[in-house]
C-alpha positions as CSV (number, residue, x, y, z in Angstrom):
1,M,-26.9,-31.2,27.7
2,L,-26.6,-28.3,30.1
3,S,-24.2,-30.3,32.3
4,L,-22.0,-31.1,29.3
5,L,-22.0,-27.4,28.3
6,F,-21.1,-26.4,31.8
7,N,-18.3,-28.9,32.0
8,F,-17.0,-27.9,28.6
9,H,-17.4,-24.2,29.5
10,G,-15.7,-24.9,32.9
11,M,-12.7,-26.5,31.2
12,S,-12.4,-23.7,28.7
13,V,-12.5,-21.1,31.5
14,A,-9.9,-23.2,33.5
15,M,-7.7,-23.5,30.4
16,L,-8.1,-19.9,29.6
17,F,-7.2,-18.9,33.2
18,S,-4.1,-21.2,33.3
19,T,-2.9,-19.7,29.9
20,T,-3.4,-16.2,31.2
21,V,-1.4,-17.0,34.3
22,L,1.4,-18.6,32.3
23,L,1.7,-16.2,29.4
24,P,2.9,-13.1,31.3
25,T,6.0,-15.0,32.6
26,S,6.6,-16.6,29.3
27,R,6.6,-13.2,27.6
28,I,9.5,-11.9,29.7
29,A,12.5,-11.7,27.4
30,V,15.6,-13.4,28.7
31,D,18.6,-11.1,28.7
32,K,21.2,-12.2,26.1
33,W,24.0,-9.8,26.9
34,A,26.4,-12.7,27.3
35,E,26.1,-13.6,23.6
36,T,27.1,-10.0,22.8
37,L,30.1,-10.1,25.2
38,F,31.3,-13.5,24.1
39,P,30.0,-14.1,20.5
40,D,32.6,-16.8,19.8
41,P,32.4,-19.4,22.7
42,V,35.6,-21.2,21.6
43,N,38.0,-18.3,20.9
44,C,36.3,-16.0,23.4
45,A,39.0,-13.5,24.4
46,F,38.4,-9.8,23.9
47,T,40.6,-8.2,21.3
48,E,40.9,-5.1,23.4
49,G,39.6,-3.9,26.7
50,G,38.0,-5.8,29.5
51,L,35.4,-6.2,32.1
52,S,36.3,-6.4,35.8
53,Y,35.3,-5.3,39.3
54,N,37.5,-2.7,41.1
55,A,37.2,-3.4,44.8
56,D,38.8,-0.1,45.7
57,D,36.2,2.0,44.0
58,K,33.4,-0.6,44.4
59,E,32.5,-0.5,40.7
60,M,32.4,-2.6,37.6
61,L,34.7,-1.4,34.9
62,I,33.8,-1.7,31.3
63,N,37.0,-0.7,29.5
64,N,37.3,-0.2,25.7
65,L,34.6,-2.7,24.8
66,A,32.4,-1.8,21.8
67,L,29.0,-3.0,23.3
68,P,25.5,-2.1,22.4
69,D,23.7,0.2,24.9
70,A,21.4,-2.6,26.0
71,T,24.4,-4.9,26.9
72,R,26.1,-2.0,28.7
73,Q,23.0,-1.3,30.7
74,S,22.6,-5.0,31.7
75,L,26.2,-5.0,33.0
76,K,25.7,-1.8,34.9
77,A,22.5,-3.1,36.5
78,M,24.5,-6.1,37.8
79,K,26.8,-3.7,39.6
80,S,24.2,-3.0,42.3
81,R,24.3,-6.7,43.3
82,I,28.1,-6.8,43.8
83,S,29.5,-6.2,47.3
84,A,32.9,-7.9,47.0
85,T,36.1,-7.2,48.7
86,C,39.7,-8.5,48.3
87,T,40.9,-10.5,51.3
88,S,44.1,-12.0,49.9
89,N,46.8,-11.4,47.3
90,E,45.0,-13.8,44.9
91,G,41.3,-13.3,45.4
92,P,38.7,-15.5,43.7
93,P,36.6,-13.9,41.0
94,V,33.4,-12.1,41.9
95,V,30.3,-14.2,41.6
96,V,27.1,-12.4,40.7
97,N,23.7,-14.2,41.0
98,T,22.0,-13.0,37.8
99,V,20.0,-14.7,35.1
100,G,20.5,-14.6,31.4
101,E,20.8,-16.8,28.3
102,Y,23.9,-17.9,26.5
103,F,23.1,-19.5,23.1
104,G,20.0,-21.3,24.3
105,S,21.0,-22.2,27.9
106,R,19.9,-20.1,30.8
107,F,22.5,-19.3,33.4
108,N,22.0,-18.3,37.0
109,Q,25.5,-17.0,37.9
110,F,28.2,-14.9,36.3
111,S,31.8,-14.6,37.5
112,L,34.2,-11.8,36.6
113,P,37.7,-10.8,37.6
114,I,38.3,-8.7,40.7
115,Y,41.3,-6.5,41.6
116,A,42.3,-3.9,44.2
117,L,45.4,-1.9,44.9
118,N,44.4,-1.0,48.4
119,A,41.3,-2.8,49.7
120,G,42.1,-5.9,51.8
121,G,45.8,-5.4,51.2
122,G,45.4,-5.6,47.4
123,C,44.5,-8.6,45.2
124,M,44.0,-9.7,41.7
125,S,42.0,-12.8,40.6
126,D,42.7,-14.9,37.6
127,F,41.5,-13.1,34.5
128,Y,38.6,-15.3,33.4
129,Y,34.8,-15.2,33.2
130,S,32.3,-18.0,33.8
131,F,28.6,-18.7,33.6
132,S,26.9,-21.4,35.7
133,F,24.0,-23.3,34.3
134,P,21.5,-25.5,36.2
135,E,21.6,-28.0,33.4
136,T,24.0,-30.6,32.1
137,A,27.2,-29.9,30.2
138,K,25.9,-31.9,27.2
139,T,22.8,-29.6,27.0
140,V,24.9,-26.4,27.2
141,H,27.4,-27.9,24.6
142,D,24.6,-28.9,22.2
143,N,22.8,-25.6,22.5
144,I,26.0,-23.7,21.7
145,L,26.9,-26.1,18.8
146,Q,23.4,-25.7,17.3
147,R,23.3,-21.9,17.5
148,T,26.9,-21.1,16.7
149,G,28.4,-24.1,14.9
150,K,31.2,-24.0,17.5
151,D,32.2,-27.3,19.2
152,V,33.2,-26.2,22.7
153,T,35.4,-28.7,24.6
154,V,33.7,-30.3,27.6
155,I,35.9,-31.4,30.6
156,S,35.0,-33.2,33.8
157,G,35.2,-31.1,36.9
158,P,36.4,-30.3,39.4
159,G,40.1,-30.0,39.4
160,Q,40.9,-31.4,36.0
161,N,43.8,-29.6,34.3
162,R,42.9,-28.4,30.8
163,Y,45.3,-29.3,28.0
164,F,43.8,-27.7,24.9
165,E,44.2,-24.6,22.9
166,D,40.7,-23.1,23.2
167,N,40.0,-20.0,25.4
168,G,36.5,-21.2,26.1
169,W,35.3,-24.5,27.6
170,I,32.5,-26.2,29.5
171,T,33.1,-28.0,32.8
172,D,30.7,-30.8,33.7
173,Y,29.9,-31.0,37.4
174,G,27.1,-33.6,36.9
175,T,24.0,-31.7,38.2
176,Y,25.2,-28.3,36.8
177,S,27.8,-27.0,34.4
178,K,30.0,-24.0,33.8
179,Y,31.1,-22.2,30.7
180,T,34.4,-20.5,31.2
181,C,36.2,-18.0,29.0
182,S,39.8,-17.5,29.9
183,M,41.7,-14.3,29.0
184,I,45.0,-15.9,29.9
185,G,47.2,-17.0,27.0
186,D,46.9,-16.4,23.3
187,S,43.5,-15.7,21.8
């Protein structure tokens, strides 16, 4: 009887300990600033303003965007992780390793446009934003559809030209996927 009580008690302590170890990490809220920035994943273009990285002044610019303070603070906190410079006339966007959630899918990278008038001879990347997810395009698509009702187009990557009218799309790279929001063209 004592042995059974000890085993039962031991399991309870072990289960309690594992729950205590797991709960603190599960209580950390995932930042959802991306949902505020791009609330419509299909027609995602800003109506006014923009978000970019100025390589001359080494700062992230948040221009004319009506954002909640929490979203603005999340974006400003990212600035400390950016150390990008322009090296050619058409530079690639800035890639920031950061975590967050976009309608149920957790991303691990965010890309934003970069420009400079002086640094590296000046440059300007294409004006688009993207989020990289360590999950399949189908999962990202289904999560967005479930939470927003928006059916985001999925294309196979890399290098496929896109021939559709949406500003936002998901690219399937097999082991990971990217949601892209293009500010080029009509919104």
